N, CA, C, O and the ligand as a Tripos MOL2 file, in Angstrom:
@<TRIPOS>MOLECULE
protein
  225   223    57     0     0
PROTEIN
NO_CHARGES

@<TRIPOS>ATOM
      1 N           7.9820   20.9780    6.4510 N.3       1 MET1
      2 CA          6.5980   20.7800    6.0060 C.3       1 MET1
      3 C           5.8630   19.9140    7.0230 C.2       1 MET1
      4 O           6.3780   18.8950    7.4810 O.2       1 MET1
      5 N           4.6920   20.3240    7.3550 N.am      2 ASP2
      6 CA          3.9170   19.6460    8.3780 C.3       2 ASP2
      7 C           2.7040   18.9570    7.7620 C.2       2 ASP2
      8 O           1.9000   19.5750    7.0640 O.2       2 ASP2
      9 N           2.5980   17.6810    8.0370 N.am      3 TYR3
     10 CA          1.4300   16.9600    7.5380 C.3       3 TYR3
     11 C           1.1720   15.7790    8.4480 C.2       3 TYR3
     12 O           2.0560   15.3110    9.1650 O.2       3 TYR3
     13 N          -0.0550   15.3140    8.3990 N.am      4 GLU4
     14 CA         -0.4420   14.1790    9.2210 C.3       4 GLU4
     15 C          -0.3250   12.9120    8.3930 C.2       4 GLU4
     16 O          -0.7320   12.8880    7.2310 O.2       4 GLU4
     17 N           0.2350   11.8460    8.9890 N.am      5 ILE5
     18 CA          0.3000   10.5730    8.2940 C.3       5 ILE5
     19 C          -0.8300    9.6860    8.8040 C.2       5 ILE5
     20 O          -0.9120    9.3770    9.9930 O.2       5 ILE5
     21 N          -1.6910    9.2890    7.8860 N.am      6 ASN6
     22 CA         -2.8550    8.4920    8.2560 C.3       6 ASN6
     23 C          -2.5650    7.0110    8.0440 C.2       6 ASN6
     24 O          -2.3300    6.5760    6.9170 O.2       6 ASN6
     25 N          -2.5810    6.2470    9.1140 N.am      7 LYS7
     26 CA         -2.3730    4.8010    9.0200 C.3       7 LYS7
     27 C          -3.5960    4.1400    8.4040 C.2       7 LYS7
     28 O          -4.7340    4.4200    8.7800 O.2       7 LYS7
     29 N          -3.3320    3.2530    7.4450 N.am      8 VAL8
     30 CA         -4.4220    2.5690    6.7690 C.3       8 VAL8
     31 C          -4.1580    1.0740    6.8080 C.2       8 VAL8
     32 O          -3.0420    0.6360    6.5310 O.2       8 VAL8
     33 N          -5.1570    0.2950    7.1430 N.am      9 THR9
     34 CA         -5.0540   -1.1510    7.0160 C.3       9 THR9
     35 C          -5.6010   -1.5160    5.6450 C.2       9 THR9
     36 O          -6.7800   -1.3150    5.3520 O.2       9 THR9
     37 N          -4.7190   -2.0570    4.8130 N.am     10 MET10
     38 CA         -5.1250   -2.3290    3.4480 C.3      10 MET10
     39 C          -6.0130   -3.5670    3.3870 C.2      10 MET10
     40 O          -5.6980   -4.6050    3.9680 O.2      10 MET10
     41 N          -7.1070   -3.4390    2.6840 N.am     11 ASP11
     42 CA         -8.0680   -4.5200    2.5650 C.3      11 ASP11
     43 C          -8.1870   -4.9090    1.0900 C.2      11 ASP11
     44 O          -9.0530   -4.3980    0.3800 O.2      11 ASP11
     45 N          -7.3160   -5.8120    0.6330 N.am     12 GLY12
     46 CA         -7.3770   -6.2500   -0.7560 C.3      12 GLY12
     47 C          -6.6050   -5.3550   -1.6970 C.2      12 GLY12
     48 O          -5.6690   -5.8120   -2.3530 O.2      12 GLY12
     49 N          -6.9760   -4.0920   -1.7780 N.am     13 GLU13
     50 CA         -6.2380   -3.1640   -2.6240 C.3      13 GLU13
     51 C          -6.3200   -1.7720   -2.0190 C.2      13 GLU13
     52 O          -7.1990   -1.4750   -1.2110 O.2      13 GLU13
     53 N          -5.3840   -0.9280   -2.4300 N.am     14 PHE14
     54 CA         -5.3950    0.4540   -1.9640 C.3      14 PHE14
     55 C          -5.3740    1.3500   -3.1820 C.2      14 PHE14
     56 O          -4.3200    1.6340   -3.7510 O.2      14 PHE14
     57 N          -6.5480    1.7840   -3.5690 N.am     15 LYS15
     58 CA         -6.6940    2.5380   -4.8110 C.3      15 LYS15
     59 C          -7.6180    3.7290   -4.6060 C.2      15 LYS15
     60 O          -7.4630    4.7780   -5.2310 O.2      15 LYS15
     61 N          -8.5800    3.5370   -3.7170 N.am     16 ILE16
     62 CA         -9.5680    4.5880   -3.4780 C.3      16 ILE16
     63 C          -9.2170    5.3230   -2.1860 C.2      16 ILE16
     64 O          -8.9690    4.6910   -1.1590 O.2      16 ILE16
     65 N          -9.1950    6.6200   -2.2340 N.am     17 CYS17
     66 CA         -8.8470    7.4100   -1.0540 C.3      17 CYS17
     67 C          -9.9170    7.2540    0.0330 C.2      17 CYS17
     68 O         -11.0950    7.5270   -0.2020 O.2      17 CYS17
     69 N          -9.4920    6.8100    1.2330 N.am     18 PRO18
     70 CA        -10.4670    6.6320    2.3110 C.3      18 PRO18
     71 C         -10.9990    7.9660    2.8410 C.2      18 PRO18
     72 O         -12.0030    8.0030    3.5530 O.2      18 PRO18
     73 N         -10.3270    9.0420    2.4920 N.am     19 GLN19
     74 CA        -10.7230   10.3570    3.0040 C.3      19 GLN19
     75 C         -11.7500   11.0260    2.1080 C.2      19 GLN19
     76 O         -12.7710   11.5230    2.5840 O.2      19 GLN19
     77 N         -11.4780   11.0380    0.8080 N.am     20 CYS20
     78 CA        -12.3460   11.8130   -0.0850 C.3      20 CYS20
     79 C         -12.9930   10.9610   -1.1660 C.2      20 CYS20
     80 O         -13.8620   11.4440   -1.8920 O.2      20 CYS20
     81 N         -12.5780    9.6860   -1.2880 N.am     21 GLY21
     82 CA        -13.2150    8.8210   -2.2700 C.3      21 GLY21
     83 C         -12.6150    8.8940   -3.6640 C.2      21 GLY21
     84 O         -13.1270    8.2570   -4.5850 O.2      21 GLY21
     85 N         -11.5370    9.6600   -3.8420 N.am     22 TYR22
     86 CA        -10.8500    9.7190   -5.1340 C.3      22 TYR22
     87 C         -10.4410    8.3100   -5.5660 C.2      22 TYR22
     88 O          -9.8950    7.5520   -4.7650 O.2      22 TYR22
     89 N         -10.7080    7.9470   -6.8510 N.am     23 LYS23
     90 CA        -10.6470    6.5460   -7.2550 C.3      23 LYS23
     91 C          -9.4130    6.1440   -8.0440 C.2      23 LYS23
     92 O          -9.2350    4.9570   -8.3190 O.2      23 LYS23
     93 N          -8.5610    7.0770   -8.4170 N.am     24 ASP24
     94 CA         -7.5270    6.7630   -9.4050 C.3      24 ASP24
     95 C          -6.1220    6.6200   -8.8490 C.2      24 ASP24
     96 O          -5.1480    6.9090   -9.5450 O.2      24 ASP24
     97 N          -6.0060    6.1820   -7.6130 N.am     25 GLY25
     98 CA         -4.6790    5.8800   -7.0830 C.3      25 GLY25
     99 C          -3.9950    7.0840   -6.4590 C.2      25 GLY25
    100 O          -4.6060    8.1310   -6.2430 O.2      25 GLY25
    101 N          -2.6990    6.9060   -6.1720 N.am     26 PHE26
    102 CA         -1.9930    7.8530   -5.3060 C.3      26 PHE26
    103 C          -0.6310    8.2330   -5.8700 C.2      26 PHE26
    104 O          -0.0370    7.5010   -6.6630 O.2      26 PHE26
    105 N          -0.1590    9.3810   -5.4460 N.am     27 HIS27
    106 CA          1.2440    9.7320   -5.6330 C.3      27 HIS27
    107 C           2.0590    9.0420   -4.5420 C.2      27 HIS27
    108 O           1.5300    8.6960   -3.4860 O.2      27 HIS27
    109 N           3.3320    8.8460   -4.8010 N.am     28 SER28
    110 CA          4.2130    8.2460   -3.8090 C.3      28 SER28
    111 C           5.1170    9.2900   -3.1880 C.2      28 SER28
    112 O           5.4780   10.2820   -3.8210 O.2      28 SER28
    113 N           5.4760    9.0490   -1.9380 N.am     29 MET29
    114 CA          6.5690    9.7960   -1.3320 C.3      29 MET29
    115 C           7.3240    8.8610   -0.3960 C.2      29 MET29
    116 O           6.8030    7.8300    0.0300 O.2      29 MET29
    117 N           8.5530    9.2380   -0.0870 N.am     30 PHE30
    118 CA          9.3930    8.4000    0.7600 C.3      30 PHE30
    119 C           9.9090    9.2370    1.9140 C.2      30 PHE30
    120 O          10.2150   10.4200    1.7620 O.2      30 PHE30
    121 N          10.0000    8.6020    3.0620 N.am     31 LYS31
    122 CA         10.4150    9.3410    4.2540 C.3      31 LYS31
    123 C          11.3460    8.4750    5.0820 C.2      31 LYS31
    124 O          10.9900    7.3730    5.5000 O.2      31 LYS31
    125 N          12.5340    8.9880    5.3090 N.am     32 LYS32
    126 CA         13.5120    8.2570    6.1150 C.3      32 LYS32
    127 C          13.1450    8.3320    7.5830 C.2      32 LYS32
    128 O          12.8790    9.4090    8.1170 O.2      32 LYS32
    129 N          13.1330    7.1700    8.2330 N.am     33 GLU33
    130 CA         12.9380    7.1350    9.6800 C.3      33 GLU33
    131 C          13.9670    6.1850   10.2500 C.2      33 GLU33
    132 O          13.7660    4.9710   10.2430 O.2      33 GLU33
    133 N          15.0570    6.7190   10.7390 N.am     34 GLY34
    134 CA         16.1500    5.8840   11.2060 C.3      34 GLY34
    135 C          16.7320    5.0930   10.0480 C.2      34 GLY34
    136 O          17.1500    5.6750    9.0470 O.2      34 GLY34
    137 N          16.7640    3.7660   10.1720 N.am     35 ASP35
    138 CA         17.2980    2.8990    9.1250 C.3      35 ASP35
    139 C          16.2650    2.5830    8.0640 C.2      35 ASP35
    140 O          16.5900    2.0310    7.0130 O.2      35 ASP35
    141 N          15.0320    2.9290    8.3380 N.am     36 GLU36
    142 CA         13.9360    2.5700    7.4500 C.3      36 GLU36
    143 C          13.5850    3.7200    6.5180 C.2      36 GLU36
    144 O          13.6760    4.8920    6.8820 O.2      36 GLU36
    145 N          13.1820    3.3560    5.3080 N.am     37 THR37
    146 CA         12.5720    4.3420    4.4320 C.3      37 THR37
    147 C          11.1070    3.9670    4.2730 C.2      37 THR37
    148 O          10.7740    2.9160    3.7250 O.2      37 THR37
    149 N          10.2590    4.8250    4.7500 N.am     38 LYS38
    150 CA          8.8290    4.5570    4.6350 C.3      38 LYS38
    151 C           8.3260    4.9790    3.2720 C.2      38 LYS38
    152 O           8.7260    6.0090    2.7290 O.2      38 LYS38
    153 N           7.4480    4.1680    2.7370 N.am     39 TRP39
    154 CA          6.8240    4.4540    1.4560 C.3      39 TRP39
    155 C           5.4050    4.9350    1.7430 C.2      39 TRP39
    156 O           4.5500    4.1670    2.1830 O.2      39 TRP39
    157 N           5.1790    6.1990    1.4900 N.am     40 LEU40
    158 CA          3.8820    6.7970    1.8050 C.3      40 LEU40
    159 C           3.1620    7.1930    0.5260 C.2      40 LEU40
    160 O           3.7750    7.3430   -0.5310 O.2      40 LEU40
    161 N           1.8570    7.3580    0.6410 N.am     41 PHE41
    162 CA          1.0240    7.6720   -0.5110 C.3      41 PHE41
    163 C           0.2380    8.9500   -0.2710 C.2      41 PHE41
    164 O          -0.3180    9.1660    0.8050 O.2      41 PHE41
    165 N           0.2060    9.7810   -1.2860 N.am     42 ILE42
    166 CA         -0.4990   11.0610   -1.1880 C.3      42 ILE42
    167 C          -1.6690   11.0610   -2.1540 C.2      42 ILE42
    168 O          -1.5090   10.7750   -3.3400 O.2      42 ILE42
    169 N          -2.8420   11.3840   -1.6400 N.am     43 CYS43
    170 CA         -4.0040   11.4930   -2.5160 C.3      43 CYS43
    171 C          -3.8580   12.7410   -3.3790 C.2      43 CYS43
    172 O          -3.6400   13.8300   -2.8480 O.2      43 CYS43
    173 N          -3.9750   12.6030   -4.7060 N.am     44 PRO44
    174 CA         -3.8480   13.7570   -5.5880 C.3      44 PRO44
    175 C          -5.0160   14.7190   -5.4540 C.2      44 PRO44
    176 O          -4.9300   15.8690   -5.8860 O.2      44 PRO44
    177 N          -6.0930   14.2600   -4.8660 N.am     45 SER45
    178 CA         -7.2760   15.0990   -4.7570 C.3      45 SER45
    179 C          -7.3190   15.8820   -3.4400 C.2      45 SER45
    180 O          -7.4430   17.1060   -3.4450 O.2      45 SER45
    181 N          -7.2150   15.1670   -2.3120 N.am     46 CYS46
    182 CA         -7.3250   15.8730   -1.0200 C.3      46 CYS46
    183 C          -5.9770   16.0620   -0.3390 C.2      46 CYS46
    184 O          -5.8930   16.7320    0.6910 O.2      46 CYS46
    185 N          -4.9170   15.4760   -0.9060 N.am     47 HIS47
    186 CA         -3.5390   15.6670   -0.4340 C.3      47 HIS47
    187 C          -3.2680   15.0950    0.9550 C.2      47 HIS47
    188 O          -2.2960   15.4730    1.6090 O.2      47 HIS47
    189 N          -4.1170   14.1960    1.3950 N.am     48 LYS48
    190 CA         -3.8270   13.4970    2.6410 C.3      48 LYS48
    191 C          -2.7070   12.4900    2.3960 C.2      48 LYS48
    192 O          -2.5450   11.9920    1.2820 O.2      48 LYS48
    193 N          -1.9330   12.1920    3.4440 N.am     49 VAL49
    194 CA         -0.8090   11.2640    3.3540 C.3      49 VAL49
    195 C          -1.1790    9.9700    4.0660 C.2      49 VAL49
    196 O          -1.6490    9.9830    5.2040 O.2      49 VAL49
    197 N          -0.9590    8.8470    3.3750 N.am     50 PHE50
    198 CA         -1.3500    7.5580    3.9270 C.3      50 PHE50
    199 C          -0.1570    6.6140    4.0540 C.2      50 PHE50
    200 O           0.7450    6.6010    3.2170 O.2      50 PHE50
    201 N          -0.1830    5.8250    5.1300 N.am     51 ASP51
    202 CA          0.8290    4.8190    5.3860 C.3      51 ASP51
    203 C           0.1200    3.4690    5.4090 C.2      51 ASP51
    204 O          -0.6860    3.1960    6.2990 O.2      51 ASP51
    205 N           0.4300    2.6250    4.4180 N.am     52 ILE52
    206 CA         -0.2080    1.3000    4.4210 C.3      52 ILE52
    207 C           0.7580    0.2360    4.9390 C.2      52 ILE52
    208 O           0.5070   -0.9610    4.7980 O.2      52 ILE52
    209 N           1.8610    0.6770    5.5370 N.am     53 GLY53
    210 CA          2.7700   -0.2530    6.1910 C.3      53 GLY53
    211 C           3.9530   -0.6980    5.3510 C.2      53 GLY53
    212 O           4.6680   -1.6250    5.7320 O.2      53 GLY53
    213 N           4.1730   -0.0440    4.2010 N.am     54 LEU54
    214 CA          5.3130   -0.4120    3.3730 C.3      54 LEU54
    215 C           6.5470    0.3740    3.7840 C.2      54 LEU54
    216 O           6.4800    1.5630    4.0940 O.2      54 LEU54
    217 N           7.6800   -0.3290    3.7770 N.am     55 SER55
    218 CA          8.9450    0.3710    3.9960 C.3      55 SER55
    219 C          10.0430   -0.4140    3.3030 C.2      55 SER55
    220 O           9.8350   -1.5560    2.8940 O.2      55 SER55
    221 N          11.1910    0.1870    3.1750 N.am     56 ALA56
    222 CA         12.3130   -0.4700    2.4990 C.3      56 ALA56
    223 C          13.5820   -0.2380    3.2830 C.2      56 ALA56
    224 O          14.6480   -0.7090    2.8860 O.2      56 ALA56
    225 ZN         -8.3150   11.9920   -1.0440 Zn       57 ZN57
@<TRIPOS>BOND
     1     1     2 1
     2     2     3 1
     3     3     4 2
     4     3     5 am
     5     5     6 1
     6     6     7 1
     7     7     8 2
     8     7     9 am
     9     9    10 1
    10    10    11 1
    11    11    12 2
    12    11    13 am
    13    13    14 1
    14    14    15 1
    15    15    16 2
    16    15    17 am
    17    17    18 1
    18    18    19 1
    19    19    20 2
    20    19    21 am
    21    21    22 1
    22    22    23 1
    23    23    24 2
    24    23    25 am
    25    25    26 1
    26    26    27 1
    27    27    28 2
    28    27    29 am
    29    29    30 1
    30    30    31 1
    31    31    32 2
    32    31    33 am
    33    33    34 1
    34    34    35 1
    35    35    36 2
    36    35    37 am
    37    37    38 1
    38    38    39 1
    39    39    40 2
    40    39    41 am
    41    41    42 1
    42    42    43 1
    43    43    44 2
    44    43    45 am
    45    45    46 1
    46    46    47 1
    47    47    48 2
    48    47    49 am
    49    49    50 1
    50    50    51 1
    51    51    52 2
    52    51    53 am
    53    53    54 1
    54    54    55 1
    55    55    56 2
    56    55    57 am
    57    57    58 1
    58    58    59 1
    59    59    60 2
    60    59    61 am
    61    61    62 1
    62    62    63 1
    63    63    64 2
    64    63    65 am
    65    65    66 1
    66    66    67 1
    67    67    68 2
    68    67    69 am
    69    69    70 1
    70    70    71 1
    71    71    72 2
    72    71    73 am
    73    73    74 1
    74    74    75 1
    75    75    76 2
    76    75    77 am
    77    77    78 1
    78    78    79 1
    79    79    80 2
    80    79    81 am
    81    81    82 1
    82    82    83 1
    83    83    84 2
    84    83    85 am
    85    85    86 1
    86    86    87 1
    87    87    88 2
    88    87    89 am
    89    89    90 1
    90    90    91 1
    91    91    92 2
    92    91    93 am
    93    93    94 1
    94    94    95 1
    95    95    96 2
    96    95    97 am
    97    97    98 1
    98    98    99 1
    99    99   100 2
   100    99   101 am
   101   101   102 1
   102   102   103 1
   103   103   104 2
   104   103   105 am
   105   105   106 1
   106   106   107 1
   107   107   108 2
   108   107   109 am
   109   109   110 1
   110   110   111 1
   111   111   112 2
   112   111   113 am
   113   113   114 1
   114   114   115 1
   115   115   116 2
   116   115   117 am
   117   117   118 1
   118   118   119 1
   119   119   120 2
   120   119   121 am
   121   121   122 1
   122   122   123 1
   123   123   124 2
   124   123   125 am
   125   125   126 1
   126   126   127 1
   127   127   128 2
   128   127   129 am
   129   129   130 1
   130   130   131 1
   131   131   132 2
   132   131   133 am
   133   133   134 1
   134   134   135 1
   135   135   136 2
   136   135   137 am
   137   137   138 1
   138   138   139 1
   139   139   140 2
   140   139   141 am
   141   141   142 1
   142   142   143 1
   143   143   144 2
   144   143   145 am
   145   145   146 1
   146   146   147 1
   147   147   148 2
   148   147   149 am
   149   149   150 1
   150   150   151 1
   151   151   152 2
   152   151   153 am
   153   153   154 1
   154   154   155 1
   155   155   156 2
   156   155   157 am
   157   157   158 1
   158   158   159 1
   159   159   160 2
   160   159   161 am
   161   161   162 1
   162   162   163 1
   163   163   164 2
   164   163   165 am
   165   165   166 1
   166   166   167 1
   167   167   168 2
   168   167   169 am
   169   169   170 1
   170   170   171 1
   171   171   172 2
   172   171   173 am
   173   173   174 1
   174   174   175 1
   175   175   176 2
   176   175   177 am
   177   177   178 1
   178   178   179 1
   179   179   180 2
   180   179   181 am
   181   181   182 1
   182   182   183 1
   183   183   184 2
   184   183   185 am
   185   185   186 1
   186   186   187 1
   187   187   188 2
   188   187   189 am
   189   189   190 1
   190   190   191 1
   191   191   192 2
   192   191   193 am
   193   193   194 1
   194   194   195 1
   195   195   196 2
   196   195   197 am
   197   197   198 1
   198   198   199 1
   199   199   200 2
   200   199   201 am
   201   201   202 1
   202   202   203 1
   203   203   204 2
   204   203   205 am
   205   205   206 1
   206   206   207 1
   207   207   208 2
   208   207   209 am
   209   209   210 1
   210   210   211 1
   211   211   212 2
   212   211   213 am
   213   213   214 1
   214   214   215 1
   215   215   216 2
   216   215   217 am
   217   217   218 1
   218   218   219 1
   219   219   220 2
   220   219   221 am
   221   221   222 1
   222   222   223 1
   223   223   224 2
@<TRIPOS>SUBSTRUCTURE
     1 MET1         2 RESIDUE 1 A MET
     2 ASP2         6 RESIDUE 1 A ASP
     3 TYR3        10 RESIDUE 1 A TYR
     4 GLU4        14 RESIDUE 1 A GLU
     5 ILE5        18 RESIDUE 1 A ILE
     6 ASN6        22 RESIDUE 1 A ASN
     7 LYS7        26 RESIDUE 1 A LYS
     8 VAL8        30 RESIDUE 1 A VAL
     9 THR9        34 RESIDUE 1 A THR
    10 MET10       38 RESIDUE 1 A MET
    11 ASP11       42 RESIDUE 1 A ASP
    12 GLY12       46 RESIDUE 1 A GLY
    13 GLU13       50 RESIDUE 1 A GLU
    14 PHE14       54 RESIDUE 1 A PHE
    15 LYS15       58 RESIDUE 1 A LYS
    16 ILE16       62 RESIDUE 1 A ILE
    17 CYS17       66 RESIDUE 1 A CYS
    18 PRO18       70 RESIDUE 1 A PRO
    19 GLN19       74 RESIDUE 1 A GLN
    20 CYS20       78 RESIDUE 1 A CYS
    21 GLY21       82 RESIDUE 1 A GLY
    22 TYR22       86 RESIDUE 1 A TYR
    23 LYS23       90 RESIDUE 1 A LYS
    24 ASP24       94 RESIDUE 1 A ASP
    25 GLY25       98 RESIDUE 1 A GLY
    26 PHE26      102 RESIDUE 1 A PHE
    27 HIS27      106 RESIDUE 1 A HIS
    28 SER28      110 RESIDUE 1 A SER
    29 MET29      114 RESIDUE 1 A MET
    30 PHE30      118 RESIDUE 1 A PHE
    31 LYS31      122 RESIDUE 1 A LYS
    32 LYS32      126 RESIDUE 1 A LYS
    33 GLU33      130 RESIDUE 1 A GLU
    34 GLY34      134 RESIDUE 1 A GLY
    35 ASP35      138 RESIDUE 1 A ASP
    36 GLU36      142 RESIDUE 1 A GLU
    37 THR37      146 RESIDUE 1 A THR
    38 LYS38      150 RESIDUE 1 A LYS
    39 TRP39      154 RESIDUE 1 A TRP
    40 LEU40      158 RESIDUE 1 A LEU
    41 PHE41      162 RESIDUE 1 A PHE
    42 ILE42      166 RESIDUE 1 A ILE
    43 CYS43      170 RESIDUE 1 A CYS
    44 PRO44      174 RESIDUE 1 A PRO
    45 SER45      178 RESIDUE 1 A SER
    46 CYS46      182 RESIDUE 1 A CYS
    47 HIS47      186 RESIDUE 1 A HIS
    48 LYS48      190 RESIDUE 1 A LYS
    49 VAL49      194 RESIDUE 1 A VAL
    50 PHE50      198 RESIDUE 1 A PHE
    51 ASP51      202 RESIDUE 1 A ASP
    52 ILE52      206 RESIDUE 1 A ILE
    53 GLY53      210 RESIDUE 1 A GLY
    54 LEU54      214 RESIDUE 1 A LEU
    55 SER55      218 RESIDUE 1 A SER
    56 ALA56      222 RESIDUE 1 A ALA
    57 ZN57       225 GROUP 0 **** ****
């Protein structure tokens, strides 16, 4: 599956989609990158994928 990961600098909260303005939060997805698991967010409205810098 091919998708673009959009880096976002979080300013206070991350609830509104910077792409389409959807206001009700995001779906989560996880992606392994080497030893890291990145925690990514998908907008339920426009389906863009966002990275706010969280990983585990
Ligand atoms: Zn959106």
